[in-house]
C-alpha positions, 0 to 999 in steps of 0.5 A, a space after each residue: 526485565 522491567 515492563 517497557 511502555 511503547 506509544 502506539 499511534 494510528 492504533 485502531 481497535 483491531 491493532 490494539 487487539 492483535 498487539 495485545 495478543 502478540 505482546 509479552 510481559 516485558 512490554 506494554 502497548 499504550 495505544 492512541 487512535 490519533 495519527 503521529 504528526 508534529 502536533 501529536 508527537 508531544 504525546 510520546 514524551 518519555 517513551 523510548 519506543 514509538 510505533 507508527 503506521 503507514 500514513 503517520 507523519 515522520 518528518 524532521 519536525 515530528 522526529 525532532 519532537 520525538 527525540 527531545 522526548 527521549 524516543 530512540 526507536 520507531 517501530 513501523 507496523 508496515 513495510 513502506 518507510 517513504 513517510 520517514 525522513 531517514 536522514 533526520 532520524 539518523 542525525 537524531 539518533 533514532 533507529 527505524 525498523 519496519 515489517 518488511 513482509 507480512 502477507 504478500 498473499 493478502 495484497 496479491 489476492 486483493 489485487 486480483 479481486 480488483 481486476 475481476 471486479 472491474 472486468 466483470 463490473 461486479 459493483 454495478 451488478 451487485 447494486 443492480 440486482 439489489 434494486 431488482 434489475 436483472 438486465 445485463 445491458 452495460 455489464 459486458 465484461 472480458 476474458 483474462 485468457 490470452 490477455 497480456 499482463 504487465 507487472 511493474 515490480 517483481 518482488 514477492 507480491 508482484 510475482 504472486 500476482 504474476 503466478 495467479 494471472 498466468 493461471 488464468 491463461 494470461 501472458 505475463 511480462 515483468 519489469 524488475 530493474 533490481 533482481 530480474 534474474 529471479 523473475 526469469 528463474 520463476 519462468 517470467 519474461 522480463 522487459 523494459 518499462 517502456 515495452 511493458 507500458 506499450 504492450 500490456 492490456 492490464 498493468 499492475 503496480 508493485 514497486 516502492 515509492 522513490 524518486 525514480 518511481 514517483 508519478 510513474 503513471 503520468 500523462 506521457 506514459 498513459 498516452 503510450 498505453 493501449 487504449 482501454 488499458 486496465 490499471 491497478 495500484 495496490 502499492 503506493 498512491 504517488 506512483 500515479 499522477 491523479 490528474 493524469 488518471 482523470 484525463 486518461 479516464 475522460 479520453 477513454 485511454 484508461 478503460 478500467 482503474 482499480 486503486 487501493 492507495 491514493 497519493 493524498 490518502 493520509 487525510 482520508 483513509 482509515 477514518 469514517 468520513 461518511 458524514 463529512 464533505 470531502 474537500 479533495 476534489 480530485 478524489 471526488 472526481 475519481 469516484 464519479 467514473 463507473 469504471 473506477 474502483 477504489 478501496 481504502 488501503 485494505 489490501 493488506 487487511 487480513 487476519 493473517 497479515 495483521 497478526 504477523 504485523 503485530 508479532 513482527 513489531 513485538 520481535 523488533 521491540 524485543 530485539 532493541 530492548 535486548 541489545 540485539 542486531 535490528 534485522 529489520 532496520 531501514 535506512 542508514 
């Protein structure tokens, strides 16, 4: 089989390293660090296969340019595909495949890490001790034991978080509209979303972003939560309305907020902006709260997960080249 070149966008050094390790002689990855968008899509001219990541812009305009250049397959290196105009891809004859599951353990463990860091004020304690300050004032935490934890989304990641919180002695309730019976079989109580929002001390989001879940956390839902609630989001940024979060933090309705995703993260995350003046005022305001912990979409980022992403991407590409069924195809 002749060597087929694949144009890879949003490729950091670690992406290139793991893709190279997983590659086979039949394919060659041409890596670009720039994001894929309407302006950069011309760089893929002549490439039948393009690989993109979570914050790449795969709108109709981008897809149109790719199709004109001969692209017929987009191999996503992520599970989510809400950034892809699937209708346009179908019309243009472009197939889209994803990596449906890489390491749910990585995301689940990072979720727990955010909870623990917030509940015990680890970032503040770390900085305080480095300054020689060993006072405990302002570091009072709380036990997870006997707290009620609400998991929104009972898929692989959500149930892994649920299992770990149950091990802490928490009462866990799950909202899962699609496959609630699976949650019940795993020993978890399922409830409607309204009940979960009203009763939970800790709420963790593990659901896809679609028209039903966009801004699931909003002014109204926050007002229905327990005062001082802990909110965690390692799923999709636009599940939360940032303005509503700010109001909830200011009123102290939200006691703790941990997020690994942000609704406008595309222009921020995965890049070094330490010497820049960040123009996103809402994001900057979030960072001023002492009870907010933000990480830059790193929940997935473990050696095991990145390796699996690379291996699955290679398998998806080979299946296409060999004319096999695309088992990880998404959309129409």
